[in-house]
Backbone as CSV, one residue per row, in Angstrom:
resi,resn,N_x,N_y,N_z,CA_x,CA_y,CA_z,C_x,C_y,C_z
1,MET,33.429,-4.066,-13.732,33.749,-5.210,-12.886,33.389,-4.942,-11.428
2,SER,32.684,-3.848,-11.112,32.380,-3.518,-9.731,31.190,-4.319,-9.226
3,LEU,31.055,-4.394,-7.894,29.912,-4.997,-7.230,29.163,-3.883,-6.522
4,SER,27.878,-3.739,-6.821,27.068,-2.699,-6.201,25.714,-3.282,-5.821
5,PHE,24.961,-2.524,-5.041,23.608,-2.950,-4.715,22.720,-1.737,-4.480
6,VAL,21.432,-1.954,-4.711,20.404,-0.963,-4.418,19.547,-1.525,-3.297
7,THR,19.288,-0.714,-2.280,18.422,-1.153,-1.183,16.969,-0.972,-1.606
8,LEU,16.277,-2.077,-1.789,14.854,-2.018,-2.134,14.002,-1.822,-0.890
9,GLY,14.482,-2.320,0.242,13.780,-2.149,1.503,14.751,-2.279,2.651
10,VAL,14.443,-1.607,3.770,15.346,-1.614,4.923,14.628,-1.967,6.229
11,GLY,13.294,-2.141,6.180,12.509,-2.278,7.394,12.350,-3.706,7.875
12,ASP,11.686,-3.831,9.038,11.374,-5.137,9.588,9.947,-5.526,9.220
13,ALA,9.469,-6.622,9.796,8.149,-7.150,9.438,7.009,-6.225,9.837
14,PHE,7.255,-5.334,10.798,6.184,-4.508,11.339,6.255,-3.057,10.885
15,SER,7.141,-2.741,9.975,7.389,-1.352,9.611,6.189,-0.715,8.921
16,ALA,5.868,0.509,9.345,4.873,1.339,8.676,5.533,2.424,7.830
17,LEU,6.881,2.440,7.843,7.630,3.489,7.144,8.397,2.968,5.935
18,ASN,8.848,1.737,5.983,9.740,1.209,4.954,9.263,-0.145,4.445
19,TYR,9.710,-0.487,3.241,9.518,-1.838,2.743,10.394,-2.802,3.543
20,SER,10.028,-4.084,3.507,10.825,-5.098,4.192,12.205,-5.219,3.546
21,SER,13.162,-5.660,4.330,14.567,-5.677,3.907,14.778,-6.516,2.654
22,CYS,15.461,-5.918,1.691,15.703,-6.573,0.400,16.765,-5.776,-0.341
23,LEU,17.701,-6.480,-0.973,18.755,-5.846,-1.764,18.718,-6.369,-3.189
24,ALA,19.115,-5.524,-4.121,19.327,-5.929,-5.514,20.794,-5.711,-5.835
25,LEU,21.565,-6.811,-5.913,22.985,-6.736,-6.232,23.175,-6.713,-7.737
26,GLU,24.236,-6.028,-8.182,24.530,-5.995,-9.606,26.024,-6.150,-9.838
27,ALA,26.374,-7.011,-10.777,27.753,-7.194,-11.223,27.719,-7.673,-12.661
28,GLU,28.536,-7.082,-13.490,28.638,-7.455,-14.906,27.262,-7.476,-15.584
29,GLY,26.424,-6.530,-15.204,25.118,-6.395,-15.842,24.069,-7.371,-15.362
30,GLN,24.402,-8.248,-14.412,23.432,-9.208,-13.883,22.954,-8.760,-12.502
31,VAL,21.660,-8.973,-12.246,21.044,-8.561,-10.994,20.666,-9.791,-10.183
32,LEU,21.058,-9.777,-8.916,20.767,-10.862,-7.994,20.000,-10.278,-6.814
33,LEU,18.757,-10.740,-6.613,17.969,-10.286,-5.468,18.366,-11.050,-4.217
34,ILE,18.463,-10.345,-3.101,18.572,-10.995,-1.803,17.239,-10.803,-1.106
35,ASP,16.480,-11.885,-1.028,15.137,-11.946,-0.485,14.122,-11.263,-1.396
36,CYS,12.852,-11.529,-1.112,11.813,-11.126,-2.069,10.499,-10.873,-1.348
37,PRO,10.376,-9.746,-0.654,9.094,-9.407,-0.047,8.124,-8.851,-1.084
38,HIS,6.868,-8.828,-0.731,5.840,-8.193,-1.560,5.745,-6.719,-1.172
39,PRO,5.516,-5.794,-2.104,5.313,-5.934,-3.562,6.622,-5.703,-4.312
40,ILE,7.275,-6.765,-4.722,8.654,-6.681,-5.188,8.809,-5.820,-6.439
41,ARG,7.873,-5.880,-7.384,8.037,-5.066,-8.596,7.843,-3.579,-8.284
42,LYS,6.942,-3.259,-7.388,6.769,-1.862,-6.976,8.016,-1.366,-6.258
43,MET,8.596,-2.227,-5.434,9.834,-1.877,-4.751,10.945,-1.587,-5.751
44,MET,11.069,-2.437,-6.785,12.101,-2.223,-7.794,11.841,-0.952,-8.588
45,ARG,10.581,-0.696,-8.920,10.254,0.504,-9.690,10.621,1.768,-8.909
46,GLU,10.244,1.830,-7.649,10.531,3.019,-6.852,12.029,3.188,-6.625
47,ALA,12.732,2.082,-6.405,14.184,2.159,-6.230,14.875,2.571,-7.523
48,SER,14.319,2.176,-8.665,14.874,2.601,-9.954,14.806,4.114,-10.092
49,LEU,13.669,4.686,-9.709,13.481,6.127,-9.835,14.411,6.901,-8.903
50,SER,14.643,6.370,-7.702,15.463,7.103,-6.733,16.956,6.886,-6.931
51,SER,17.338,5.722,-7.453,18.764,5.387,-7.571,19.327,5.622,-8.970
52,GLY,18.444,5.658,-9.978,18.909,5.768,-11.356,19.340,4.445,-11.950
53,VAL,19.157,3.345,-11.209,19.504,2.007,-11.691,18.227,1.335,-12.189
54,GLU,18.215,0.904,-13.441,17.025,0.273,-14.010,16.837,-1.119,-13.417
55,LEU,15.714,-1.312,-12.734,15.427,-2.583,-12.081,13.995,-3.012,-12.367
56,ASP,13.836,-4.245,-12.778,12.522,-4.873,-12.918,12.739,-6.377,-13.011
57,ALA,11.643,-7.114,-13.047,11.728,-8.573,-13.001,12.531,-9.153,-14.150
58,ASP,12.490,-8.520,-15.308,13.206,-9.068,-16.455,14.719,-8.950,-16.309
59,ARG,15.190,-8.125,-15.394,16.625,-7.993,-15.150,17.130,-8.926,-14.059
60,VAL,16.232,-9.595,-13.364,16.627,-10.453,-12.250,17.176,-11.778,-12.789
61,SER,18.469,-11.995,-12.592,19.090,-13.250,-13.012,18.794,-14.370,-12.033
62,GLY,18.660,-14.029,-10.757,18.393,-15.038,-9.748,17.951,-14.398,-8.449
63,LEU,17.300,-15.207,-7.609,16.831,-14.786,-6.295,17.499,-15.634,-5.231
64,VAL,18.178,-14.983,-4.290,18.724,-15.664,-3.122,17.737,-15.489,-1.975
65,LEU,17.259,-16.596,-1.433,16.271,-16.561,-0.358,16.945,-16.987,0.941
66,THR,16.991,-16.074,1.916,17.684,-16.379,3.165,16.838,-17.215,4.114
67,HIS,15.504,-16.975,4.136,14.614,-17.763,4.995,13.166,-17.493,4.619
68,LEU,12.251,-18.219,5.277,10.864,-18.241,4.831,9.912,-17.348,5.618
69,HIS,10.396,-16.498,6.495,9.495,-15.537,7.111,8.916,-14.619,6.035
70,ALA,7.641,-14.265,6.195,6.921,-13.580,5.124,7.538,-12.248,4.741
71,ASP,8.154,-11.541,5.698,8.741,-10.250,5.342,9.973,-10.404,4.464
72,HIS,10.410,-11.645,4.237,11.525,-11.903,3.340,11.136,-12.744,2.127
73,SER,9.956,-13.357,2.172,9.604,-14.293,1.100,8.190,-14.131,0.551
74,SER,7.457,-13.130,0.992,6.056,-12.991,0.569,5.905,-12.641,-0.901
75,GLY,6.974,-12.179,-1.551,6.903,-11.829,-2.966,7.323,-12.937,-3.910
76,VAL,7.692,-14.101,-3.361,8.191,-15.188,-4.218,7.092,-15.702,-5.135
77,GLU,5.873,-15.856,-4.622,4.776,-16.323,-5.473,4.544,-15.360,-6.632
78,GLY,4.456,-14.078,-6.346,4.195,-13.099,-7.402,5.305,-13.050,-8.431
79,LEU,6.565,-13.075,-7.984,7.681,-13.031,-8.924,7.756,-14.330,-9.713
80,GLY,7.425,-15.452,-9.070,7.394,-16.727,-9.777,6.317,-16.754,-10.844
81,TYR,5.137,-16.253,-10.515,4.060,-16.178,-11.496,4.413,-15.230,-12.645
82,PHE,5.005,-14.082,-12.327,5.371,-13.120,-13.367,6.386,-13.743,-14.325
83,SER,7.358,-14.454,-13.771,8.342,-15.126,-14.616,7.669,-16.172,-15.499
84,PHE,6.719,-16.921,-14.941,6.045,-18.005,-15.649,5.135,-17.476,-16.759
85,PHE,4.276,-16.520,-16.437,3.275,-16.048,-17.383,3.792,-14.984,-18.345
86,VAL,4.586,-14.049,-17.838,4.990,-12.883,-18.634,6.359,-13.088,-19.280
87,LEU,7.332,-13.496,-18.493,8.690,-13.656,-19.023,8.907,-15.002,-19.697
88,LYS,7.987,-15.944,-19.459,8.050,-17.279,-20.083,9.351,-17.997,-19.738
89,ARG,9.727,-17.896,-18.481,10.931,-18.593,-18.042,10.799,-18.929,-16.566
90,LYS,11.619,-19.850,-16.112,11.629,-20.207,-14.703,12.478,-19.198,-13.919
91,LEU,12.056,-18.939,-12.708,12.822,-18.072,-11.820,13.924,-18.892,-11.167
92,ARG,15.168,-18.480,-11.345,16.293,-19.175,-10.723,16.332,-18.809,-9.239
93,LEU,16.227,-19.822,-8.405,16.118,-19.591,-6.973,17.275,-20.273,-6.245
94,LEU,18.031,-19.479,-5.503,19.191,-19.969,-4.774,18.891,-19.932,-3.282
95,ALA,19.008,-21.084,-2.625,18.760,-21.161,-1.188,19.382,-22.434,-0.645
96,HIS,19.667,-22.418,0.629,20.185,-23.615,1.293,19.063,-24.654,1.372
97,PRO,19.373,-25.947,1.267,18.333,-26.981,1.352,17.483,-26.902,2.613
98,ASP,18.057,-26.454,3.731,17.261,-26.302,4.948,16.193,-25.226,4.793
99,VAL,16.447,-24.256,3.923,15.467,-23.199,3.663,14.402,-23.679,2.689
100,THR,14.822,-24.340,1.628,13.863,-24.736,0.586,13.034,-25.955,0.978
101,ARG,13.403,-26.645,2.051,12.723,-27.901,2.414,11.216,-27.721,2.532
102,ARG,10.764,-26.595,3.059,9.324,-26.369,3.243,8.800,-25.251,2.343
103,LEU,9.603,-24.804,1.404,9.201,-23.677,0.568,7.960,-23.992,-0.255
104,TRP,7.920,-25.164,-0.878,6.772,-25.491,-1.731,5.572,-25.953,-0.901
105,ASP,5.726,-27.038,-0.160,4.597,-27.596,0.582,4.093,-26.663,1.677
106,GLY,4.992,-25.963,2.336,4.594,-25.144,3.471,4.362,-23.689,3.164
107,HIS,4.632,-23.271,1.924,4.592,-21.832,1.649,3.912,-21.502,0.324
108,LEU,4.259,-22.182,-0.757,3.811,-21.774,-2.091,2.721,-22.652,-2.692
109,ALA,2.665,-23.916,-2.336,1.776,-24.854,-3.034,0.317,-24.445,-2.971
110,ALA,-0.134,-23.931,-1.844,-1.550,-23.591,-1.695,-2.006,-22.585,-2.737
111,GLY,-1.111,-21.712,-3.175,-1.479,-20.698,-4.159,-1.045,-20.991,-5.573
112,MET,-0.161,-21.997,-5.771,0.450,-22.175,-7.084,0.276,-23.565,-7.688
113,GLU,-0.147,-24.558,-6.895,-0.127,-25.912,-7.452,-1.271,-26.186,-8.427
114,ASP,-2.428,-25.541,-8.263,-3.548,-25.738,-9.193,-3.679,-24.519,-10.088
115,LEU,-3.617,-24.748,-11.394,-3.579,-23.644,-12.340,-4.449,-23.958,-13.544
116,ILE,-5.423,-23.084,-13.827,-6.251,-23.216,-15.027,-5.509,-22.586,-16.185
117,ARG,-5.199,-23.373,-17.205,-4.366,-22.898,-18.296,-5.178,-22.277,-19.440
118,LYS,-6.498,-22.538,-19.503,-7.319,-21.930,-20.547,-8.728,-21.711,-20.015
119,PRO,-9.452,-20.686,-20.497,-10.803,-20.391,-20.000,-11.711,-21.612,-20.095
120,GLY,-12.442,-21.873,-19.032,-13.359,-23.001,-19.013,-12.715,-24.333,-18.743
121,GLY,-11.405,-24.364,-18.644,-10.705,-25.618,-18.427,-10.661,-26.013,-16.969
122,GLU,-10.184,-27.203,-16.722,-10.011,-27.712,-15.371,-8.620,-27.334,-14.849
123,PRO,-8.509,-27.134,-13.547,-7.183,-26.852,-12.981,-6.212,-27.995,-13.258
124,GLN,-4.993,-27.628,-13.586,-3.926,-28.597,-13.787,-2.947,-28.502,-12.620
125,ARG,-2.445,-29.642,-12.187,-1.527,-29.681,-11.056,-0.111,-29.286,-11.499
126,HIS,0.487,-28.384,-10.775,1.856,-27.936,-11.031,2.696,-28.158,-9.783
127,ASP,4.004,-28.178,-9.955,4.886,-28.317,-8.813,6.002,-27.279,-8.881
128,PHE,6.885,-27.347,-7.927,7.946,-26.350,-7.776,8.754,-26.177,-9.053
129,GLU,9.102,-27.279,-9.701,9.975,-27.226,-10.875,9.293,-26.616,-12.095
130,ASP,7.972,-26.470,-12.081,7.286,-25.801,-13.181,7.566,-24.303,-13.182
131,TYR,7.825,-23.753,-11.998,8.008,-22.305,-11.863,9.449,-21.896,-11.585
132,PHE,10.193,-22.772,-10.932,11.492,-22.373,-10.396,12.595,-23.326,-10.854
133,GLU,13.778,-22.752,-11.003,14.982,-23.532,-11.286,15.859,-23.461,-10.042
134,PRO,15.917,-24.542,-9.265,16.638,-24.482,-7.991,18.152,-24.549,-8.152
135,HIS,18.841,-23.749,-7.347,20.307,-23.763,-7.278,20.664,-23.839,-5.791
136,PRO,20.931,-25.027,-5.259,21.188,-25.173,-3.825,22.459,-24.445,-3.379
137,LEU,22.362,-23.753,-2.264,23.527,-23.161,-1.626,24.078,-24.140,-0.594
138,SER,25.338,-23.940,-0.214,26.001,-24.870,0.684,26.795,-24.109,1.740
139,THR,26.829,-24.680,2.942,27.690,-24.120,3.984,29.094,-24.709,3.919
140,GLU,29.306,-25.645,3.000,30.596,-26.320,2.887,31.480,-25.733,1.789
141,ALA,30.874,-25.131,0.781,31.645,-24.623,-0.358,30.889,-23.469,-0.999
142,SER,31.623,-22.645,-1.731,30.986,-21.549,-2.445,30.246,-22.091,-3.666
143,VAL,29.212,-21.384,-4.070,28.409,-21.751,-5.232,28.534,-20.644,-6.261
144,ARG,28.865,-21.000,-7.476,29.026,-20.017,-8.548,27.692,-19.810,-9.258
145,PHE,27.340,-18.537,-9.463,26.129,-18.206,-10.192,26.420,-16.962,-11.021
146,GLY,26.626,-17.153,-12.323,27.019,-16.027,-13.167,28.302,-15.414,-12.633
147,PRO,28.347,-14.092,-12.468,29.565,-13.455,-11.956,29.702,-13.545,-10.441
148,PHE,28.701,-14.125,-9.777,28.666,-14.141,-8.313,29.170,-15.475,-7.755
149,SER,29.962,-15.386,-6.686,30.353,-16.549,-5.908,29.726,-16.389,-4.531
150,ILE,28.922,-17.377,-4.113,28.077,-17.226,-2.931,28.449,-18.258,-1.875
151,GLU,28.764,-17.765,-0.681,29.021,-18.618,0.471,27.903,-18.417,1.490
152,SER,27.571,-19.481,2.227,26.455,-19.438,3.167,26.880,-19.896,4.553
153,ARG,26.195,-19.396,5.549,26.401,-19.816,6.938,25.060,-19.720,7.650
154,LEU,24.670,-20.766,8.352,23.407,-20.748,9.082,23.505,-19.795,10.265
155,THR,22.423,-19.075,10.514,22.370,-18.127,11.620,21.501,-18.679,12.743
156,TYR,21.451,-17.947,13.852,20.584,-18.326,14.968,19.290,-17.532,14.837
157,HIS,18.233,-18.217,14.372,16.953,-17.557,14.151,15.835,-18.571,14.362
158,HIS,14.597,-18.115,14.309,13.454,-18.991,14.583,13.336,-20.128,13.570
159,VAL,13.636,-19.854,12.326,13.542,-20.837,11.248,14.899,-20.897,10.552
160,PRO,15.187,-21.954,9.774,16.479,-22.010,9.078,16.738,-20.753,8.248
161,THR,17.877,-20.140,8.494,18.229,-18.854,7.880,19.711,-18.859,7.553
162,THR,20.066,-18.292,6.411,21.473,-18.263,6.026,21.990,-16.843,5.851
163,ALA,23.121,-16.583,6.492,23.914,-15.398,6.183,24.684,-15.673,4.901
164,LEU,25.200,-14.613,4.288,25.821,-14.748,2.974,27.129,-13.961,2.894
165,ARG,28.063,-14.499,2.126,29.187,-13.719,1.596,29.122,-13.877,0.086
166,ILE,28.979,-12.750,-0.603,28.822,-12.776,-2.057,29.974,-11.992,-2.682
167,ARG,30.701,-12.661,-3.583,31.868,-12.066,-4.215,31.615,-11.865,-5.705
168,ALA,32.062,-10.743,-6.208,32.024,-10.447,-7.645,32.878,-9.209,-7.879
169,GLY,33.493,-9.144,-9.051,34.289,-7.974,-9.396,35.426,-7.698,-8.437
170,GLY,35.950,-8.738,-7.803,37.057,-8.547,-6.879,36.659,-7.987,-5.530
171,ARG,35.364,-7.909,-5.235,34.871,-7.376,-3.971,33.959,-8.396,-3.299
172,CYS,33.706,-8.201,-2.004,32.886,-9.146,-1.257,31.901,-8.394,-0.378
173,LEU,30.632,-8.782,-0.466,29.578,-8.239,0.389,29.178,-9.298,1.404
174,GLY,29.168,-8.929,2.676,28.668,-9.807,3.718,27.275,-9.382,4.126
175,TYR,26.383,-10.363,4.304,24.990,-10.074,4.648,24.570,-10.995,5.793
176,SER,24.183,-10.419,6.913,23.896,-11.227,8.102,22.593,-11.989,7.995
177,ALA,21.632,-11.502,7.201,20.249,-11.974,7.250,19.736,-11.805,8.680
178,ASP,18.617,-12.437,9.027,18.070,-12.308,10.375,18.838,-13.226,11.320
179,THR,19.235,-12.687,12.472,20.057,-13.471,13.384,20.123,-12.825,14.755
180,ALA,20.236,-13.653,15.783,20.660,-13.152,17.077,22.142,-12.781,16.988
181,TYR,22.616,-12.003,17.958,24.030,-11.635,17.947,24.896,-12.882,18.062
182,ASP,25.876,-12.984,17.194,26.704,-14.188,17.097,28.126,-13.754,16.762
183,GLU,29.022,-13.875,17.737,30.403,-13.438,17.519,31.067,-14.218,16.395
184,GLY,30.757,-15.512,16.281,31.325,-16.302,15.196,30.859,-15.809,13.841
185,LEU,29.598,-15.445,13.742,29.066,-14.902,12.492,29.699,-13.550,12.182
186,ILE,29.868,-12.721,13.200,30.517,-11.422,12.994,31.910,-11.613,12.417
187,SER,32.673,-12.547,12.967,34.025,-12.810,12.464,33.984,-13.305,11.024
188,TRP,33.015,-14.162,10.714,32.864,-14.693,9.356,32.536,-13.577,8.380
189,LEU,31.650,-12.682,8.763,31.267,-11.570,7.897,32.379,-10.540,7.761
190,ALA,33.214,-10.414,8.786,34.235,-9.366,8.811,35.254,-9.508,7.690
191,GLU,35.324,-10.683,7.051,36.232,-10.852,5.919,35.775,-10.073,4.696
192,ALA,34.507,-9.666,4.669,33.961,-8.963,3.515,34.440,-7.510,3.478
193,ASP,34.360,-6.911,2.292,34.722,-5.499,2.144,33.653,-4.580,2.722
194,LEU,32.399,-5.019,2.681,31.285,-4.272,3.255,30.347,-5.278,3.908
195,VAL,29.880,-4.974,5.103,29.015,-5.879,5.852,27.670,-5.204,6.086
196,VAL,26.606,-5.837,5.646,25.249,-5.369,5.915,24.692,-6.252,7.025
197,HIS,24.413,-5.635,8.174,23.978,-6.414,9.344,22.637,-5.915,9.844
198,GLU,21.792,-6.855,10.226,20.488,-6.518,10.782,20.609,-6.021,12.215
199,THR,19.595,-5.263,12.665,19.459,-4.934,14.082,17.988,-4.770,14.395
200,ASN,17.551,-5.346,15.519,16.146,-5.265,15.888,15.966,-5.813,17.295
201,TYR,14.711,-5.946,17.709,14.385,-6.446,19.040,14.187,-7.963,19.016
202,GLY,13.980,-8.546,20.204,13.680,-9.965,20.287,14.873,-10.815,19.898
203,VAL,14.603,-11.912,19.161,15.683,-12.807,18.737,16.332,-12.229,17.478
204,HIS,16.897,-11.058,17.654,17.628,-10.356,16.607,18.880,-9.772,17.248
205,THR,19.619,-8.983,16.521,20.868,-8.437,17.041,20.650,-7.053,17.633
206,PRO,20.904,-6.877,18.924,20.738,-5.546,19.526,21.750,-4.563,18.944
207,TYR,21.290,-3.341,18.717,22.191,-2.307,18.211,23.385,-2.115,19.130
208,GLU,23.167,-2.187,20.451,24.232,-1.942,21.411,25.404,-2.902,21.227
209,LYS,25.116,-4.149,20.824,26.191,-5.115,20.582,27.031,-4.704,19.377
210,LEU,26.369,-4.257,18.318,27.100,-3.835,17.121,27.853,-2.536,17.372
211,ALA,27.254,-1.639,18.155,27.889,-0.350,18.432,29.166,-0.499,19.243
212,ALA,29.335,-1.640,19.920,30.518,-1.871,20.732,31.632,-2.579,19.963
213,LEU,31.405,-2.898,18.706,32.423,-3.558,17.896,33.580,-2.596,17.605
214,PRO,34.749,-3.110,17.228,35.881,-2.235,16.910,35.530,-1.223,15.819
215,ALA,36.119,-0.056,15.902,35.796,1.038,14.981,36.037,0.653,13.527
216,ALA,37.093,-0.102,13.256,37.408,-0.474,11.875,36.307,-1.340,11.273
217,LEU,35.723,-2.214,12.081,34.640,-3.051,11.584,33.363,-2.239,11.426
218,ARG,33.080,-1.377,12.392,31.891,-0.529,12.277,31.951,0.384,11.053
219,ALA,33.153,0.792,10.670,33.300,1.698,9.532,32.888,1.046,8.223
220,LYS,33.000,-0.262,8.139,32.606,-0.947,6.898,31.296,-1.725,7.075
221,MET,30.548,-1.375,8.108,29.270,-2.028,8.381,28.124,-1.066,8.089
222,ARG,27.009,-1.603,7.556,25.787,-0.837,7.331,24.628,-1.597,7.976
223,LEU,23.656,-0.871,8.490,22.547,-1.484,9.203,21.315,-1.627,8.324
224,ILE,20.569,-2.709,8.545,19.334,-2.982,7.821,18.368,-3.684,8.785
225,HIS,17.093,-3.794,8.401,16.088,-4.504,9.187,15.837,-3.813,10.524
226,TYR,16.051,-2.517,10.562,15.881,-1.786,11.813,14.415,-1.382,12.000
227,PRO,13.969,-1.245,13.261,12.578,-0.887,13.536,12.315,0.587,13.247
228,ASP,11.048,0.943,13.150,10.679,2.321,12.814,11.167,3.326,13.843
229,ASP,11.298,2.916,15.108,11.719,3.867,16.141,13.236,3.914,16.317
230,PHE,13.970,3.275,15.413,15.431,3.322,15.502,15.909,4.741,15.233
231,ASP,16.783,5.259,16.088,17.283,6.626,15.969,18.422,6.650,14.943
232,LEU,18.075,6.954,13.708,19.059,6.933,12.622,20.196,7.910,12.868
233,GLY,19.864,9.084,13.368,20.881,10.116,13.556,21.848,9.828,14.672
234,ALA,21.454,9.019,15.646,22.318,8.738,16.790,23.186,7.500,16.587
235,SER,22.967,6.775,15.509,23.698,5.530,15.287,25.150,5.805,14.923
236,ASN,26.068,5.038,15.538,27.488,5.178,15.163,27.875,4.183,14.074
237,ILE,26.866,3.505,13.503,27.027,2.674,12.318,26.028,3.191,11.288
238,GLU,26.460,3.366,10.060,25.587,3.972,9.054,24.409,3.061,8.700
239,PRO,23.170,3.537,8.889,22.025,2.747,8.441,21.856,2.887,6.925
240,LEU,21.493,1.796,6.273,21.207,1.874,4.849,19.968,2.731,4.617
241,ALA,19.960,3.429,3.487,18.815,4.240,3.091,18.060,3.529,1.978
242,GLN,16.764,3.429,2.121,15.945,2.759,1.111,15.997,3.498,-0.218
243,GLY,16.190,2.747,-1.310,16.194,3.325,-2.641,17.513,3.907,-3.084
244,ARG,18.566,3.686,-2.324,19.883,4.246,-2.655,20.799,3.163,-3.195
245,ARG,21.692,3.546,-4.086,22.687,2.627,-4.623,23.994,2.758,-3.855
246,TYR,24.614,1.609,-3.565,25.891,1.560,-2.845,26.880,0.727,-3.653
247,THR,28.137,1.118,-3.605,29.208,0.342,-4.223,29.996,-0.350,-3.127
248,VAL,30.228,-1.628,-3.295,30.951,-2.412,-2.287,32.444,-2.111,-2.374
């Protein structure tokens, strides 16, 4: 009945050292991805070897997509195609309507809408529902998905982005997604048993702001989406390690 996760990636969009930030949550034998950068199956394979947790596309019950920046969503086409061609099923995709509004027309259609189904044939037109089974998230109420109960909150970022509180097995994981520093969001996440918070430059959360939080909150906080030059050893908040399994 426990809630755990494996870090598939911990880096930002520009990292030369780490995969882009991505988690694989597990509860009651079901796996829920948080975001989906490319190359997602390679990320799962390497994390399986380092963590001892068996992970691959066939174990993914659903994908939670926080926003459409490529370092968080570049693997959606590949995972959608793998589900369609190999697993013969639709990929269950959970996202807030503000996130999914441009997912097909602005992100996936150019590569997925025309599909030749047999050699020598003409391309056939496909749409979002041919590949994906949508499960809208809400900022007004929790959404149940298998053993997971998912709450969402919009963050302050360049494009629509949702932070998450995910409950399963009597535990709660808070996930900031990409965001500028937001005291209201910090308070919302602080209800969780473990908080995974981003830190980076620009319109992101400065480490110094998180380092000044109360010790009790910092003790249950882990860092993700950090830049390559982030001083891991000097941080007074534990940075997540890529390929490691954590229990909430």
